C-alpha positions, 0 to 999 in steps of 0.5 A: 499499500502507498500513503498520501499525506494526511490533511490535504484539503478537498473542495466539495459542493454543498446545497445550502438553501433553495436555489443556492450552492456553495463550495466548502473546503474540508481535510481529507485523511490519509487512506487506512488499511483497505481504503483508497484515496480517489482524486476526481477527474469527472463527475455528472449531474443528475438534472431531475434529482438534483434539481429537487434537491436544490429547490429543497423539494425532497419530501420529508418522508423520503429523507432516508431513502434519498440519502446517497452513499457517503452524502454529508449533512441532512435534507433539506439543507445543508447537504452534500449530494451527488452520486457520479464521480470518476477519478483516479486512485492515488493511494491504497492497495497496489493493484488499484493505485493508478487505476480509474474508478467509478464511485458513488460519491457526492461532488467532491475533488478528493475523497477516501472510500473503502476499496470495495466501494469503487468499481474500476472503469473498463479499459474501453470506456473513457473516464468522461463517459463512465459518469453516465453509470448511474443513469445506465443502471437506471435504464437497465433496471427499467428494461428488466422491469418491462422485459420487452421481447423481439418485435415489440412496439416500444415508446419512450416518453422524455428524451432526457438521459435515462430516457435516451439510454432506455431507448438505446437499450431497447433498440438493441432487442431484435426487431423492436420498433422504438420511438423516443418522444419529446416536445423538443424537436432538437432531440430528433438528432439525438434519436437518430444517432441512438439508432431509434425513431423520433416523434413529438407527442402529437405524432407518436405511434399508438397502440404500443406494447411497452411505454416508458415515461421519464419526463417527470411531468404530468403531460408526459404521463398523460402521453404515455398512458395514451400511447399504450395498446390494450394490456400494455405496461407503462413503466414510470421512471420519473421522480416527482419529489414533493407535490401531487401529480394528476394521473388520467385514469379515467376514460379507457384506462380500465377497459384497456386493462393498462398496467402502470409500473413504478421502476426505481434503481434502489433495488435490482429488478425482481426478474433479475434479483437472483443472478445480479447483485448491485455490484454486478448490475453496476459492472454491467452498466459500465461495460455497456458504456463502451459504445461511443455513440453515447457520447451524444448524451454528454455536455460540455464540461463545467469546471468544478469551481464554477459549479455553484454559479452554473447550477441554476442554468444547468438544472433549469427545466427549460434548459436544452441540456442532457448530462451536465459533466463536471471537469475537476 
């Protein structure tokens, strides 16, 4: 094992009040036995989740479940949040020193974790693209929840990062007809790069066998229900935070025997739970990121020190941004 000097300061991002974040300095100890010291290279912001955190809209009932690994502080504020960091191991077990790893850690420039809590990034996956691992895990879990088969007609409502990854995964199933749906016509180019179809809601195909909803809007959920065929499944991946969301369960919802299914990444999908641990699922997500096409989901990097000022812009609902990348 190699050792780092103790007491080196890190910079970390803290959400401190509605609409406001700041960088704080904190000392980082030398890693102990079985631990690694990781210097961050890149990170990713989860626009949907972190928008709710920044606004203070995490419901009190979800405080415990929303605690991310290695989170600091408490909801609503101040809280050190985030869960996508790729870095280089500077000290720790010899077989890990110098390697690039993914870690579920808040936005922070330098940190110590148990060696078992980091996952080496495969050689074929650039560090910058590896920040998509949590989104790929979410998308992979959702496809397991739905289990679409060959020749299925699939609609994905919401062309954000998770929706785009769901569409890409479904498009890899033999002979499927996949349509990515969004109100932003600019997302048509993204769908083309991912090898799937695109439509605005008014032109979307009907009578789909599977529909995934990721837009986190009542209008998007209504669209998803309208696109489903008889006895189809609608998989809801959106998380709305505090507040109520109207769901149109009148009309033909019951006569068409539709199924509305929630999907969330905290647990491995029941259909794969016997064979996949959380660690194996994360490793699988990282392996799937070897596809260069997925770089289309990444935005230009934001320097970490500029993040407090840039967050309101990056997280604005109307922003035409996919995955905001942090450059340390």
